[in-house]
Every structure is written in structure tokens, then in C-alpha cells.
N, C-alpha and C positions, 0 to 999 in steps of 0.2 A: 359412527363416523363422522366427524364434523368435516364440515368443509364448507369456505369463506364463498360467500357469491358477489361480483364486482359484476355494481348494476352504472351503466352512462350515466350520468347527469339526467339527461332527456331524461330518460324515465323517471328515476328517480325524484324529477320536479313532478311529474303525469301523480304516481303517485301521489306526496305530498298532499299537491291543488283533489287528489280526490279523495284527502283524511284515510290513508292506506300504510299500513308498512307493509313492505317489497312483502312483511314473511311470511304477513297477515291472508294476502295473497295467496301467497306459496301454500301453509299452511291448506286452505283454501281451497284450493286446486287439489291439493291432491287426498282429501275428506273427498269428493265430485267424486275422482278419477275410483279408491279402493268401497263408495257408498255402489259405481256402477256395478260392480267385480260382484260382490255383495249379492246384488240382486240380481247378475248372469246364470251366478251359481241354488241363487235359490229357488227363481223362475229353474232349473233341470233340476233342481232335487223335486221342486214341485210334480213337472212332470212328471215323473218316474215315482211316485206315490200315488200319482190319481193311473196312472200306467195302469199299476200295480193293483191298486185297491190298498197299501198298508206302508207301512213308514221302511224307512231303510232295517234301523234292530232284527225289525221282523223280517224279510229278504235277503237279510243274512245269516236269520236263522233257519229259514226255508233253505239254504241253497247248503251252509256247514252238515245241515239231517239223512240231504240229496243221501243216497249215497249205488255208486257201480253206474249209477244215470248221468244225463251227462244232455242241456239242457242250453248249448252256444251260447243262440242270441240270451237265457234271459241270465248266464254268466257273464256277457260282454258289459248288461244291458247294466248290470250292479257290481264290475270295472266301473264303470263311467259315474254312476250313480256315486258309488266308491268315489271318486278321485272328485268331485263337486260336496261333496260331503266334510270332507282332507281340505279342501278350497275354500270353501264358507268357509267352514274354524277358524284358516291362517287367517284371510280377511278383518274378519268382523275378529280377532284381538289387532291385525296393525291399526283396525279403524278409533280399538279402546285407546289403544298407543296414542295415538295421533291424537286422539280428543284432549287423553289428560297432558304433553306435551305443550 
């Protein structure tokens, strides 16, 4: 999706005085925002790794091997960890795409 962004002349003048193009500033802002998302999900993933003393994959195998037993807190934490891992993967790809744009 491509959209033209119209900026007032006053803002363009400020960017010119700063020696920056508006697109560069917007891209850098997006990189900062995406990096913050990555850090958030990395911290969440690390919290679960420390709490359960294992990797996400190891916990997944443990849950898959549980037969006829339920540990609601473990399963809830696993779903939260899964959400964090999926979002981490997604935002890392977005960052990669941003940096190559």
C-alpha cells in the first residue's frame, strides 16, 4: 500500500534545516516503534524461560506429552508464551522488511 503524505511547508522547512528527509524520519520512527515491540516480547519470553527453566520448545513438548492431566496455570502460561513467540517472530520480520525498504 502506498499513500502520499502531504506535509505543511513549515514542517518541510524544519526537516530541510535539520538536513533530514521526512521519509527518513518516519522510517526511523517506525524502526524505533517496532524495536520496542520486539523488546517487549523478548522480555515476556525470557520471563517464561526463567520461570519454567526451559525453552518454549521444551515446554511445548512437555504439554504435548501430558496425557489425561491438566495443569491450567501451565497451559495458560504456555498460551501466553506462544503468543509472545509468534509476535516476536512477526515483529522481527517487520523490522527486517523496514530496514531493507
